[in-house]
C-alpha positions in Angstrom: -5.7 11.6 -5.6 -2.6 10.5 -7.5 -1.2 12.1 -10.6 2.1 11.2 -12.3 3.2 13.4 -15.2 6.2 12.3 -17.2 7.9 10.7 -14.2 11.2 9.0 -14.5 13.5 7.5 -11.8 17.1 6.8 -12.5 19.4 5.3 -9.9 23.1 5.6 -9.5 24.9 3.6 -12.1 22.3 4.5 -14.8 19.6 2.0 -14.0 16.2 3.6 -15.0 13.4 2.1 -12.9 10.7 4.4 -14.4 10.7 6.1 -17.7 8.3 9.0 -18.6 5.3 7.5 -16.7 2.0 9.4 -16.7 -1.3 8.3 -15.1 -4.1 9.6 -12.9 -5.9 7.8 -10.0 -9.1 9.5 -8.7 -10.0 9.7 -5.0 -11.9 6.6 -3.7 -10.6 4.4 -6.6 -9.0 1.0 -6.2 -6.5 0.1 -8.9 -3.6 -2.3 -9.5 -0.2 -1.8 -11.1 1.3 -4.9 -12.6 4.3 -6.0 -14.7 7.2 -8.4 -14.6 9.8 -8.4 -11.8 11.8 -5.2 -12.2 9.1 -3.4 -14.2 9.1 -0.5 -11.7 6.1 -1.3 -9.5 7.8 -1.0 -6.2 9.6 2.2 -7.3 6.3 3.8 -8.3 4.8 3.1 -4.8 8.0 4.5 -3.1 7.7 7.7 -5.0 4.1 8.2 -3.8 5.1 7.6 -0.2 8.2 9.8 -0.6 10.5 6.9 0.2 12.2 8.0 -3.1 12.1 11.1 -5.2 11.8 11.1 -9.0 14.7 12.1 -11.3 12.3 13.9 -13.6 8.6 14.7 -13.8 5.9 15.6 -11.3 4.2 13.5 -8.7 1.0 15.0 -7.1 -0.8 13.2 -4.2 -4.0 14.6 -2.8 -3.4 17.9 -4.5 0.1 18.3 -3.2 3.1 18.5 -5.5 5.6 16.3 -3.7 8.6 18.1 -5.2 7.7 21.1 -3.0 7.7 19.1 0.3 10.8 19.6 2.3 12.3 17.0 4.6 10.4 18.2 7.6 7.0 17.8 5.8 7.6 14.2 4.8 6.3 12.6 8.1 3.1 14.5 7.9 2.7 13.4 4.2 3.1 9.8 5.3 0.5 10.0 8.0 -2.1 10.1 5.3 -0.7 7.0 3.6 -0.8 3.4 4.8 1.9 1.2 3.3 1.8 -2.6 3.3 4.9 -4.6 2.4 5.2 -8.2 1.1 7.6 -9.2 3.9 5.3 -7.6 6.6 8.1 -5.8 8.4 6.7 -6.5 11.8 8.6 -6.2 15.1 8.9 -9.7 16.4 9.8 -8.7 19.9 6.6 -6.7 20.2 3.0 -8.0 20.5 0.4 -7.7 17.8 -1.2 -4.8 19.7 2.2 -3.0 20.0 3.0 -3.5 16.3 -0.3 -2.0 15.3 -0.1 0.8 17.8 3.3 2.0 16.7 2.1 4.6 14.1 -0.3 6.1 16.6 2.4 6.4 19.3 4.7 8.1 16.8 1.9 10.5 15.9 1.4 11.4 19.6 -2.0 9.8 20.3 -2.8 9.1 24.0 -3.2 5.6 25.5 -7.0 5.5 25.4 -7.4 6.6 21.8 -4.5 4.4 20.8 -6.2 1.3 22.4 -9.5 2.2 20.8 -8.1 2.5 17.3 -5.8 -0.5 17.5 -8.7 -2.8 18.6 -10.9 -1.4 15.9 -8.2 -2.1 13.2 -7.6 -5.6 14.5 -11.3 -6.4 14.6 -11.5 -5.2 11.0 -9.0 -7.8 9.9 -10.3 -10.5 12.1 -7.4 -10.6 14.6 -8.8 -9.0 17.8 -8.3 -12.2 19.7 -4.6 -12.2 18.8 -3.7 -8.7 20.2 -1.5 -10.2 23.0 0.2 -12.7 20.7 3.7 -12.3 19.2 4.0 -12.2 15.4 6.3 -15.3 15.3 3.3 -17.4 16.6 1.1 -16.3 13.7 0.7 -17.8 10.2 1.9 -15.9 7.2 -1.6 -14.8 6.4 -2.2 -13.6 9.9 1.1 -11.7 9.9 0.0 -10.0 6.6 -3.3 -9.0 8.2 -1.4 -7.5 11.2 0.5 -5.4 8.6 -2.8 -4.3 7.1 -4.1 -3.3 10.5 -1.0 -1.3 11.2 -1.3 0.5 7.8 -4.9 1.5 8.4 -4.9 2.3 12.1 -4.2 5.9 11.4 -7.2 6.0 9.1 -5.3 7.1 6.0 -6.9 8.4 2.9 -4.6 6.3 0.7 -3.5 2.7 1.0 -0.5 1.4 -0.9 0.3 -2.4 -1.0 3.5 -3.8 -2.5 2.9 -7.5 -3.6 0.8 -8.1 -0.5 -0.1 -11.7 -1.4 3.2 -12.8 -2.9 3.9 -15.3 -0.1 0.3 -16.4 0.5 -1.7 -19.4 -0.9 -4.6 -18.6 -3.3 -7.3 -18.8 -0.6 -5.5 -16.5 1.8 -4.6 -14.2 -1.1 -8.2 -13.8 -1.9 -9.1 -13.1 1.7 -6.5 -10.3 1.8 -7.9 -8.8 -1.4 -11.4 -8.8 0.1 -10.1 -6.8 3.0 -8.7 -4.2 0.6 -12.0 -4.0 -1.2 -13.8 -3.4 2.2 -11.5 -0.4 3.0 -12.1 0.9 -0.5 -15.9 0.7 0.0 -15.6 3.2 2.9 -13.7 5.7 0.8 -10.1 4.7 1.0 -8.1 5.1 -2.2 -6.2 1.8 -2.8 -3.2 1.1 -5.1 -1.8 -2.4 -5.1 1.3 -3.6 -6.9 0.9 -7.2 -7.9 2.0 -9.7 -10.7 -0.9 -12.1 -9.9 -3.0 -11.5 -13.0 -5.6 -14.3 -12.1 -6.2 -12.7 -8.7 -6.3 -9.2 -10.1 -8.8 -10.4 -12.7 -11.4 -11.2 -10.0 -11.4 -7.7 -8.7 -12.8 -5.9 -11.8 -10.7 -2.8 -11.2 -8.3 -0.7 -13.2 -5.0 -2.4 -13.9 -2.1 -0.2 -14.9 0.7 -2.0 -16.8 4.4 -1.3 -16.5 7.0 -2.8 -18.8 10.7 -2.1 -18.2 9.8 1.1 -16.4 7.4 2.4 -19.0 3.6 2.8 -18.6 2.1 0.9 -21.5 -1.6 1.2 -20.8 -4.4 -0.6 -18.9 -5.8 -4.1 -18.9 -9.6 -4.2 -19.1 -11.3 -5.9 -16.2 -13.1 -9.1 -17.4 -14.4 -10.7 -14.2 -16.5 -9.5 -11.4 -15.6 -9.2 -7.7 -17.2 -12.3 -6.1 
């Protein structure tokens, strides 16, 4: 599903966010990428979603070499990827329903199919009763679940999450992780950037380690998903 081969990303001014990173994530797998603040976790996810392009190396997603995708093909690439941000990035002047519906409207789905998919996504994250609410009235955990529903409403094959529990308490963080596991159990490939080692340890999944932009190996899973 995802293959990085000798990937580096250097920004203007010389800052190197990633340096010669290589790893492979198979379809249907759930994995974490961890490391200190500034280790390159967010940059790695951005390269997969084509929010950034590498300076060197090759990024392949679902068999497609991203270097060969022109500007016009980027929106179609992103339709197969759901992205969840730590800060939610919700539209506070729109209802929960409208926030989740936005990717479907952009993709050209009709009202009936849009309504069906939005309500199914909200039901999956336990927020069907909140579809008419505005995000400002929701708790932080509920806002994050709206972000998850929006990310999966298009039924993507790949789900990326950048520090999705960074602003949540431990109990709510665990509830969010269980939602990711449920999507993975129905075949969605999931890659989560997180620095929360205790939470990651409960998931018994692959953990890819970054240190100052370099991939330095994996942490063995030691605890089961309970």
